[in-house]
N, C-alpha and C positions, 0 to 999 in steps of 0.2 A: 504493500500500500504506500503510495506517495503522500507524504505529509502535506506538502504545499497544495497539491491538487485537491486533496480531500478537504482541507481547510477552506479553500476558495469555493468549492462546491457547497460546503455547509453555509458559507456566507451568502451565497446567492439566494438561499431559502430562509435564512434566519438573521441576516444583517439588520441592524437597527436603522430606522429612518430618523435622521437628525438634521436639523436645518443647516448646520454648517457644512454638511456633506452635499448640499445642493448648489454649491458655488465653488469656483476656483479662485475667488478673490482672496488673496493671502491675509488681508486684515481681519475679517470675521473668523477665518480659520485659526489664525494665530491667537486671536482673542479667546476663542473657545479652548484652545490648548492650555493657555495660561490659567484661565478660570477653573478648568477641570483638574488641575494639579491639586491633589489632596481634597477634592470636592466631588461628591456624587452628582451624576448628570441631573437628577431630579431637582437638586438645589441649584446647581450651576446654570441650568437653562434660563431661569428667571433673571439671574445676574447678567448673562450674556445678552439677553434681549434688552435689558435696561441700559447696559453700556452702549449698545448700538443705537438706542433711542436718543441717549444724551450725547453720544459721540459717534455720529454716523460714518465718520471717516477717520483715518489715522491722523490727519491734519487737525481735526477737531479735538481728538484726544491729546495731541501734543500741545495744543493751545490752552488746554485747561490748567487750572492750578492744582497743586498736589492735594490741597484740602478737598477740592471737588472730587478728585479721583478716590481718595481715601474714604470720603463720605459715602460715595456710591458703592464702594467695596465693603463697607461695614457689615459685619456678620459672617463674612467668608473666612476670616482668619488668615494666618500666614501673610501678614500685610506687606512683607517685603516683595511679594508677587505684584502687588498694586504699584509700589514705588518703581520696581523694575519695568513693569509694563509702561508706565508713564515715561520713564527715562528712555526706553527703547523707541517709543513713538516719536520722541524728539530726535533720536538718532536717525530714524527712517526719513523724517521730513528734511533734516539737514543733508542727508545723502541724496535727496531728490526722488525717493521712491523706495518701495519695499525691495530688499535684496533678493536675488534670484538664484544664488549658488549656496550650497551647504555651508561653505566656509564663511560667507558673508552673513547668512542668516544666524549662524552660531556666534557671530561677533556682536549681536545685539545684546543689550543688558538683560541678564536673567535667562538667556536662552542657552540650553545645554544640548548635548547630542540628541536626546530623544525629541525635544521640541523642534530642533532644526530638521531632523529627519521627517517628523510628522508634517510640518508645514511644507517642507520641500517636496515631499511626495504627493501631498493632497493638492497643493496649489500649482506646482510646476511639473509634476510627474517625474521628479528626480528619483533615481533608483537607490533609495536609502531605507534601511530597515529601522523602524522606530521601536526601540526596545524599552517597554515600560513594565510595570509590575505584572500586568497580565501576561506579557510575553515571557517574562522570567518564570512565572508559575507554569504556564503551558509547556514550555520547552523543558523545564526541569523535570516535570512529571513524565512527559512523553519519552524523553531520552534517558531518564533516570540519573540526572546530573546532581551530584551531591556537593559540588563546589559552592560555597556560600555566595549568594547573589550580590551581597554588598562588599565583597572583597575585591581587590584589584584584579586578582587572577580570575575571579568569577565574571566580572564585567567584561574582561577581554574575551573569555571563553564564549559567553552568550552573544556578544557582539559579532564574533567571527561566525558562530553557528547561524545567527539570524541573517547575516550577509550571504551565507552559502544557500540558505533556503529561499531567499527573496527572488521572485520572478521579476526581472528588470522591466518587463513590459506591463506589469500589473502591480507595481509597488504600492500604490494607494489602496487598491483592493486588499492586498495581502496585509498591510498594516492595520486597516480597519477590521479585517476579519480576525486578526490576532487579538485586537482589543475587545471586540464583541464576544469572541469565543471565551476569552478569559473572564469577562465580566458577567456573562449570562449562562455559561455552560461549565467551564472548568473553574468554578468559583473557589475561593479559599476554604469555605465551609460548605458541606453538602453538595459537592459537584455532581453533575448528572452523568456519572460513569456508565450506568446500565444501558443508556441509549446514546452513548457517545460514538460518533462515527470513527473515532481514532482508538477506541478501547482495545480492539484486537491486537494492536501493535504498540500499545502504551506500556512502557516498562513499569511505571509506578502502579498501574492497575493490575498488571500481571503478577507483580511481586507483593502486592498489598501494602504499598508505601505511599499511597496518595496523600495521606495525612501528614507524612513526614517531609514532603517536598513542596516548595523549595526550601533550602537551608539558608538561614540568615544568621550572621554573627551578631551577638549583642555587644555593642561597644560603649554605648552612652549610658551613664548612670542617671537614673531619674532623681531630680532635685525637687525638694519641697520648699516652697517659700510662703511666708505669711504676710499678707498685706492688710492694712487698715485704711479704709476709704472714709473720708469725712466730707459729706456734702454740706457746704456752708451756705446758709441763707441769711442775707443781710440787706434788709430794706429792698427786696425784689431783685437783688443781685447775688451772684454766686462766683466763686473763684475756681479757675481751672488753669492747667499748664499743659504744654505740649511735651511729650516724652522725647528724650534725646536719643542719640545714636548709642549703640553698644549694648542694648538690652532689648527685651521684648517690646513689641508694640511701638517701635520707633515712629514718630510723627503723629501718633494719636494723642488725644486729649484726656485728661483725668482730673478729678478734684484733688483736694488735699490728700496726700498719700504718705503713709508711714509704713516702712517695712520692719517687721519684728523678727529678730534672729531666732531661729528654732534650734534649740540645743538637744532636746530629747523629746520623744513622743509624748511623755507625760506633760511636759511644759506646753505642748500645743493646746492642751485643754484648760490651762490655768487662766483665770481672769486677768485681763490686761490692766495695768495701772495707768489709766488714761490721764490722770493728773500729771504724771511725770512725762508721758509721751507728748502731751499737748502744751506743756508749760512754755516751750519756746515760741509758740504761736499765739496763744490766747490765755489770759489770766482767769477767765470765767468759763466754767463748764456747767453752769446751772441749766442751760438749755440744751445740753448734749443728750441725745437719745440714741440708744442702740436699736437699730432696725432689724438686723439679722446677723447671725454669727456663724463662723466656720462654713462659709459658702465655698464649695469645692469646684474648681475649674481645671480641667486637664489639658495641657498642651503636649506637644510631641515629646519633649524631654524634661517637662516640669509639671509638678502638681501645685496649683495655687490654692491657698486657703485665705479667704477674705472675710473681714468683719465690716459691716456697713453702719455708719453713724450719720445722724443729722444734727448739725449744730446751728441753732437759730440765735442770732445776736443782733443788737442794734448798732454795734460798733465793729468796724472791719478789723479782724485780727491781723497781727503782724505776720506776713508771709514772705517767703523767699522771693527774690526779684523776678523769677521766671513765671510767677503766677499772674494771670490777668483777671480782671473783673468784668463779667458780662451780665446782661439782663437774663433772668432765668428763662424767659420765653424764647431766648435765642440758643439754648443749649443744644437743640436738635440740629443746628447748622454745623456742629462740630463732630468730626468722626471720633468715636470712642470705642475702646475694646469691649468685648462682650461682658466682662465683669462689671464695667461701669454702666452698661445698659441695664444690667440687673439691679445695680444700686439705684438708678433713676426710676426703675419700676417700683422699687420699695419706697422711695421718696413719694412717688405719685400715689401710692396706696396708703400712705400714712395719713395721720389726722390733718396734716398741712400739705396738701397736694401741690405739685408744680402748677403754675398757671396754664 
């Protein structure tokens, strides 16, 4: 049985109908690839449509401010994707148009081998194999490959195998077939092995190792961080600041934020001494209310625990210089991370809702 021919035949009957597959315009194709990194199609579709409505061309995206782009991206997470998307749009405009070679596409900000191959094959018919998580899983299982997919050796091995299997005259169909097959048939959990057209020659199925492949090295230690968010209300105004570079959520906005060092698991549950924590900012805590505690938010390599407070005061507390005061009704104009969205929901649900 020929792996490639079988996969393409399967795709003819089971391939997904997606709007970015109905065009060869590189802009909406590239936009879909960036949005769908770390995002399910069901969620990403609405963002893709929204971006095209607000920025119908790469020129429109390039002309937007970073705040506009981040605000539209809010809720998708991995905000570096939005910043890279914006920077790459400006690169494209400066170059006079979308690049048409793999090397030039790969030179765009935030574009790696996979995205370059996907955009290149879908928009320009370039013979390049797009190796994503779906491809790693399908190939590892079918060929019984135990090399870790996130190792240097593994990346080279799978890239070479994918290039060998790729039909140069149908690169786009092959890449889309691999994506769809991995997403809807050869899934991470509960794959459809019993009615799989590749089952007869699949090494993992024959040897009972489907659940063991692909292999991935665990390299990054999960870090737990504890944040205290304090929404300040002062005569219809509130204070926020933009997060800087070098940490999570670069470029997004947040209220008064204090990070508490976690030393032991037991100390995570101990009540916080808010008097000492807030002393540098405000002498009066009479109007400080705890809205919610130990809100858990999971990122790729971090677990965040957050406490939400509302501080109502008639006098503006002394804050660091990077905080700005805005009218409360303007808060929705600023892009914020999901945890701050949850804080705002709690504030709105409190006895003193936002305007």
